[in-house]
C-alpha positions in Angstrom: 14.3 -8.0 -0.8 13.4 -9.3 2.6 9.8 -7.5 2.4 9.1 -9.3 -0.8 9.7 -12.5 0.7 7.8 -11.9 3.8 4.7 -11.3 1.5 5.4 -14.3 -0.3 5.4 -16.3 3.0 2.3 -14.5 4.4 0.4 -15.1 1.3 1.2 -18.7 1.2 0.2 -19.2 4.8 -3.1 -17.4 4.1 -3.7 -19.9 1.2 -2.9 -23.1 3.6 -5.3 -22.0 6.1 -8.0 -21.1 3.7 -8.0 -17.2 4.3 -9.2 -16.4 0.6 -9.6 -12.5 1.1 -6.2 -12.3 3.0 -4.6 -14.3 0.5 -5.8 -12.2 -2.4 -5.0 -9.0 -0.7 -1.4 -10.2 0.1 -1.0 -11.3 -3.4 -2.2 -7.9 -4.7 0.3 -6.2 -2.3 3.1 -8.1 -3.5 2.3 -7.6 -7.1 1.9 -3.8 -6.5 5.4 -3.6 -4.6 7.1 -5.6 -7.6 5.3 -3.0 -10.1 6.3 0.1 -8.1 9.9 -1.2 -7.6 10.3 -1.9 -11.6 8.9 1.6 -12.0 11.3 3.1 -9.9 14.2 1.3 -11.7 12.9 2.6 -15.2 11.9 6.0 -14.5 14.4 8.4 -13.2 11.9 10.6 -11.4 9.8 8.1 -10.0 10.1 8.8 -6.6 9.4 12.6 -6.8 6.3 12.2 -8.7 4.2 10.4 -6.1 5.5 12.7 -3.5 4.0 15.7 -5.3 0.9 14.2 -5.8 0.6 13.2 -2.0 1.6 16.6 -1.1 -1.3 18.1 -3.0 -3.9 15.4 -1.6 -2.5 15.7 1.9 -4.7 18.8 3.3 -7.9 17.1 2.1 -7.1 14.0 3.6 -6.0 15.5 7.0 -9.5 17.5 7.0 -11.4 14.3 6.5 -9.4 12.5 9.3 -10.1 15.8 11.6 -13.7 15.8 10.7 -14.1 12.1 11.3 -12.4 11.8 14.5 -14.4 14.8 15.9 -17.9 13.2 14.9 -16.4 10.0 16.8 -15.7 11.7 20.0 -19.3 13.1 20.3 
C-alpha cells in the first residue's frame, strides 16, 4: 500500500513539473503493480509461475550481462 501511494505522489510531482516521460513511466509502473497485485489475489499459483519463468531465463540474461561487461572493460 505504501509503495502504491509513493508511486502516485511521484507521478503527480512529475506531471506538475512537466516531466512527461517520467510521468508516463511512473503511471505505467503504478498500473502494472496494481494488475500484478490483483492477479496474485485471484490466482493461487501466481507467485510461483513468474519465478519458474525467471529461472529459465536467468542463464541467458547472466551470459548477456557478462559479455556486455567484458566488452565495456576492453
